[in-house]
Chimera marker file (.cmm) of the C-alpha trace (Angstrom):
<marker_set name="trace">
<marker id="1" x="5.677" y="6.906" z="14.499" r="1" g="1" b="0" radius="0.5"/>
<marker id="2" x="3.738" y="7.461" z="11.270" r="1" g="1" b="0" radius="0.5"/>
<marker id="3" x="0.077" y="8.312" z="11.753" r="1" g="1" b="0" radius="0.5"/>
<marker id="4" x="-2.420" y="5.882" z="10.245" r="1" g="1" b="0" radius="0.5"/>
<marker id="5" x="-2.974" y="6.473" z="6.538" r="1" g="1" b="0" radius="0.5"/>
<marker id="6" x="-6.312" y="8.065" z="5.838" r="1" g="1" b="0" radius="0.5"/>
<marker id="7" x="-7.857" y="8.693" z="2.422" r="1" g="1" b="0" radius="0.5"/>
<marker id="8" x="-8.146" y="12.440" z="3.036" r="1" g="1" b="0" radius="0.5"/>
<marker id="9" x="-4.583" y="12.906" z="4.282" r="1" g="1" b="0" radius="0.5"/>
<marker id="10" x="-1.394" y="13.513" z="2.358" r="1" g="1" b="0" radius="0.5"/>
<marker id="11" x="0.467" y="10.269" z="1.669" r="1" g="1" b="0" radius="0.5"/>
<marker id="12" x="3.552" y="10.054" z="3.924" r="1" g="1" b="0" radius="0.5"/>
<marker id="13" x="6.898" y="9.552" z="2.142" r="1" g="1" b="0" radius="0.5"/>
<marker id="14" x="7.156" y="5.919" z="3.236" r="1" g="1" b="0" radius="0.5"/>
<marker id="15" x="3.908" y="5.066" z="1.493" r="1" g="1" b="0" radius="0.5"/>
<marker id="16" x="4.653" y="7.186" z="-1.570" r="1" g="1" b="0" radius="0.5"/>
<marker id="17" x="7.939" y="5.345" z="-2.026" r="1" g="1" b="0" radius="0.5"/>
<marker id="18" x="6.309" y="1.928" z="-1.586" r="1" g="1" b="0" radius="0.5"/>
<marker id="19" x="3.552" y="2.753" z="-4.095" r="1" g="1" b="0" radius="0.5"/>
<marker id="20" x="6.027" y="4.076" z="-6.675" r="1" g="1" b="0" radius="0.5"/>
<marker id="21" x="8.269" y="1.035" z="-6.243" r="1" g="1" b="0" radius="0.5"/>
<marker id="22" x="5.353" y="-1.381" z="-6.707" r="1" g="1" b="0" radius="0.5"/>
<marker id="23" x="4.193" y="0.518" z="-9.770" r="1" g="1" b="0" radius="0.5"/>
<marker id="24" x="7.650" y="0.245" z="-11.375" r="1" g="1" b="0" radius="0.5"/>
<marker id="25" x="8.145" y="-3.370" z="-10.324" r="1" g="1" b="0" radius="0.5"/>
<marker id="26" x="4.778" y="-4.565" z="-11.636" r="1" g="1" b="0" radius="0.5"/>
<marker id="27" x="4.575" y="-2.172" z="-14.615" r="1" g="1" b="0" radius="0.5"/>
<marker id="28" x="1.166" y="-0.918" z="-13.476" r="1" g="1" b="0" radius="0.5"/>
<marker id="29" x="-0.247" y="2.619" z="-13.333" r="1" g="1" b="0" radius="0.5"/>
<marker id="30" x="0.270" y="4.544" z="-10.084" r="1" g="1" b="0" radius="0.5"/>
<marker id="31" x="-3.485" y="5.024" z="-9.762" r="1" g="1" b="0" radius="0.5"/>
<marker id="32" x="-4.148" y="1.277" z="-9.755" r="1" g="1" b="0" radius="0.5"/>
<marker id="33" x="-1.362" y="0.531" z="-7.282" r="1" g="1" b="0" radius="0.5"/>
<marker id="34" x="-2.428" y="3.415" z="-5.027" r="1" g="1" b="0" radius="0.5"/>
<marker id="35" x="-6.006" y="2.144" z="-4.884" r="1" g="1" b="0" radius="0.5"/>
<marker id="36" x="-4.978" y="-1.379" z="-3.849" r="1" g="1" b="0" radius="0.5"/>
<marker id="37" x="-2.271" y="-0.146" z="-1.463" r="1" g="1" b="0" radius="0.5"/>
<marker id="38" x="-4.688" y="2.246" z="0.290" r="1" g="1" b="0" radius="0.5"/>
<marker id="39" x="-7.255" y="-0.508" z="0.776" r="1" g="1" b="0" radius="0.5"/>
<marker id="40" x="-4.698" y="-2.907" z="2.246" r="1" g="1" b="0" radius="0.5"/>
<marker id="41" x="-3.161" y="-0.201" z="4.428" r="1" g="1" b="0" radius="0.5"/>
<marker id="42" x="-6.573" y="0.737" z="5.830" r="1" g="1" b="0" radius="0.5"/>
<marker id="43" x="-7.292" y="-2.904" z="6.728" r="1" g="1" b="0" radius="0.5"/>
<marker id="44" x="-3.934" y="-3.298" z="8.421" r="1" g="1" b="0" radius="0.5"/>
<marker id="45" x="-4.171" y="-0.011" z="10.341" r="1" g="1" b="0" radius="0.5"/>
<marker id="46" x="-7.487" y="-1.104" z="11.861" r="1" g="1" b="0" radius="0.5"/>
<marker id="47" x="-5.911" y="-4.042" z="13.662" r="1" g="1" b="0" radius="0.5"/>
<marker id="48" x="-2.250" y="-3.049" z="13.989" r="1" g="1" b="0" radius="0.5"/>
<marker id="49" x="-0.772" y="-2.643" z="17.449" r="1" g="1" b="0" radius="0.5"/>
<marker id="50" x="2.629" y="-1.640" z="16.107" r="1" g="1" b="0" radius="0.5"/>
<marker id="51" x="2.454" y="0.725" z="13.157" r="1" g="1" b="0" radius="0.5"/>
<marker id="52" x="6.166" y="0.562" z="12.298" r="1" g="1" b="0" radius="0.5"/>
<marker id="53" x="5.756" y="-2.400" z="9.944" r="1" g="1" b="0" radius="0.5"/>
<marker id="54" x="2.345" y="-1.628" z="8.466" r="1" g="1" b="0" radius="0.5"/>
<marker id="55" x="3.827" y="-0.215" z="5.245" r="1" g="1" b="0" radius="0.5"/>
<marker id="56" x="5.902" y="-3.387" z="4.750" r="1" g="1" b="0" radius="0.5"/>
<marker id="57" x="2.840" y="-5.579" z="5.193" r="1" g="1" b="0" radius="0.5"/>
<marker id="58" x="0.672" y="-3.323" z="3.024" r="1" g="1" b="0" radius="0.5"/>
<marker id="59" x="3.273" y="-3.515" z="0.250" r="1" g="1" b="0" radius="0.5"/>
<marker id="60" x="3.390" y="-7.310" z="0.471" r="1" g="1" b="0" radius="0.5"/>
<marker id="61" x="-0.400" y="-7.630" z="0.456" r="1" g="1" b="0" radius="0.5"/>
<marker id="62" x="-0.861" y="-5.137" z="-2.394" r="1" g="1" b="0" radius="0.5"/>
<marker id="63" x="1.821" y="-6.884" z="-4.487" r="1" g="1" b="0" radius="0.5"/>
<marker id="64" x="0.054" y="-10.226" z="-4.077" r="1" g="1" b="0" radius="0.5"/>
<marker id="65" x="-3.337" y="-8.796" z="-5.000" r="1" g="1" b="0" radius="0.5"/>
<marker id="66" x="-1.985" y="-6.974" z="-8.050" r="1" g="1" b="0" radius="0.5"/>
<marker id="67" x="-0.072" y="-10.025" z="-9.280" r="1" g="1" b="0" radius="0.5"/>
<marker id="68" x="-3.101" y="-12.280" z="-8.837" r="1" g="1" b="0" radius="0.5"/>
<marker id="69" x="-5.386" y="-9.787" z="-10.588" r="1" g="1" b="0" radius="0.5"/>
<marker id="70" x="-3.073" y="-9.819" z="-13.613" r="1" g="1" b="0" radius="0.5"/>
<marker id="71" x="-3.342" y="-13.590" z="-13.956" r="1" g="1" b="0" radius="0.5"/>
<marker id="72" x="-7.119" y="-13.675" z="-14.268" r="1" g="1" b="0" radius="0.5"/>
<link id1="1" id2="2" r="1" g="1" b="0" radius="0.2"/>
<link id1="2" id2="3" r="1" g="1" b="0" radius="0.2"/>
<link id1="3" id2="4" r="1" g="1" b="0" radius="0.2"/>
<link id1="4" id2="5" r="1" g="1" b="0" radius="0.2"/>
<link id1="5" id2="6" r="1" g="1" b="0" radius="0.2"/>
<link id1="6" id2="7" r="1" g="1" b="0" radius="0.2"/>
<link id1="7" id2="8" r="1" g="1" b="0" radius="0.2"/>
<link id1="8" id2="9" r="1" g="1" b="0" radius="0.2"/>
<link id1="9" id2="10" r="1" g="1" b="0" radius="0.2"/>
<link id1="10" id2="11" r="1" g="1" b="0" radius="0.2"/>
<link id1="11" id2="12" r="1" g="1" b="0" radius="0.2"/>
<link id1="12" id2="13" r="1" g="1" b="0" radius="0.2"/>
<link id1="13" id2="14" r="1" g="1" b="0" radius="0.2"/>
<link id1="14" id2="15" r="1" g="1" b="0" radius="0.2"/>
<link id1="15" id2="16" r="1" g="1" b="0" radius="0.2"/>
<link id1="16" id2="17" r="1" g="1" b="0" radius="0.2"/>
<link id1="17" id2="18" r="1" g="1" b="0" radius="0.2"/>
<link id1="18" id2="19" r="1" g="1" b="0" radius="0.2"/>
<link id1="19" id2="20" r="1" g="1" b="0" radius="0.2"/>
<link id1="20" id2="21" r="1" g="1" b="0" radius="0.2"/>
<link id1="21" id2="22" r="1" g="1" b="0" radius="0.2"/>
<link id1="22" id2="23" r="1" g="1" b="0" radius="0.2"/>
<link id1="23" id2="24" r="1" g="1" b="0" radius="0.2"/>
<link id1="24" id2="25" r="1" g="1" b="0" radius="0.2"/>
<link id1="25" id2="26" r="1" g="1" b="0" radius="0.2"/>
<link id1="26" id2="27" r="1" g="1" b="0" radius="0.2"/>
<link id1="27" id2="28" r="1" g="1" b="0" radius="0.2"/>
<link id1="28" id2="29" r="1" g="1" b="0" radius="0.2"/>
<link id1="29" id2="30" r="1" g="1" b="0" radius="0.2"/>
<link id1="30" id2="31" r="1" g="1" b="0" radius="0.2"/>
<link id1="31" id2="32" r="1" g="1" b="0" radius="0.2"/>
<link id1="32" id2="33" r="1" g="1" b="0" radius="0.2"/>
<link id1="33" id2="34" r="1" g="1" b="0" radius="0.2"/>
<link id1="34" id2="35" r="1" g="1" b="0" radius="0.2"/>
<link id1="35" id2="36" r="1" g="1" b="0" radius="0.2"/>
<link id1="36" id2="37" r="1" g="1" b="0" radius="0.2"/>
<link id1="37" id2="38" r="1" g="1" b="0" radius="0.2"/>
<link id1="38" id2="39" r="1" g="1" b="0" radius="0.2"/>
<link id1="39" id2="40" r="1" g="1" b="0" radius="0.2"/>
<link id1="40" id2="41" r="1" g="1" b="0" radius="0.2"/>
<link id1="41" id2="42" r="1" g="1" b="0" radius="0.2"/>
<link id1="42" id2="43" r="1" g="1" b="0" radius="0.2"/>
<link id1="43" id2="44" r="1" g="1" b="0" radius="0.2"/>
<link id1="44" id2="45" r="1" g="1" b="0" radius="0.2"/>
<link id1="45" id2="46" r="1" g="1" b="0" radius="0.2"/>
<link id1="46" id2="47" r="1" g="1" b="0" radius="0.2"/>
<link id1="47" id2="48" r="1" g="1" b="0" radius="0.2"/>
<link id1="48" id2="49" r="1" g="1" b="0" radius="0.2"/>
<link id1="49" id2="50" r="1" g="1" b="0" radius="0.2"/>
<link id1="50" id2="51" r="1" g="1" b="0" radius="0.2"/>
<link id1="51" id2="52" r="1" g="1" b="0" radius="0.2"/>
<link id1="52" id2="53" r="1" g="1" b="0" radius="0.2"/>
<link id1="53" id2="54" r="1" g="1" b="0" radius="0.2"/>
<link id1="54" id2="55" r="1" g="1" b="0" radius="0.2"/>
<link id1="55" id2="56" r="1" g="1" b="0" radius="0.2"/>
<link id1="56" id2="57" r="1" g="1" b="0" radius="0.2"/>
<link id1="57" id2="58" r="1" g="1" b="0" radius="0.2"/>
<link id1="58" id2="59" r="1" g="1" b="0" radius="0.2"/>
<link id1="59" id2="60" r="1" g="1" b="0" radius="0.2"/>
<link id1="60" id2="61" r="1" g="1" b="0" radius="0.2"/>
<link id1="61" id2="62" r="1" g="1" b="0" radius="0.2"/>
<link id1="62" id2="63" r="1" g="1" b="0" radius="0.2"/>
<link id1="63" id2="64" r="1" g="1" b="0" radius="0.2"/>
<link id1="64" id2="65" r="1" g="1" b="0" radius="0.2"/>
<link id1="65" id2="66" r="1" g="1" b="0" radius="0.2"/>
<link id1="66" id2="67" r="1" g="1" b="0" radius="0.2"/>
<link id1="67" id2="68" r="1" g="1" b="0" radius="0.2"/>
<link id1="68" id2="69" r="1" g="1" b="0" radius="0.2"/>
<link id1="69" id2="70" r="1" g="1" b="0" radius="0.2"/>
<link id1="70" id2="71" r="1" g="1" b="0" radius="0.2"/>
<link id1="71" id2="72" r="1" g="1" b="0" radius="0.2"/>
</marker_set>
């Protein structure tokens, strides 16, 4: 089981891959995607009972936020 993602910790491979994939998919800088992904991951980790799918949900939430922010 992956430990919850914390700002001060090293990003686990699962999250690094998800962030890089979102950055390529949306043509956005890694720094912007990382910021949104971290925020969504932190929210999800607070309430998650099963942490196996948190990265999938964080990716989905971050993608939606980044897409919506580009339309404004």
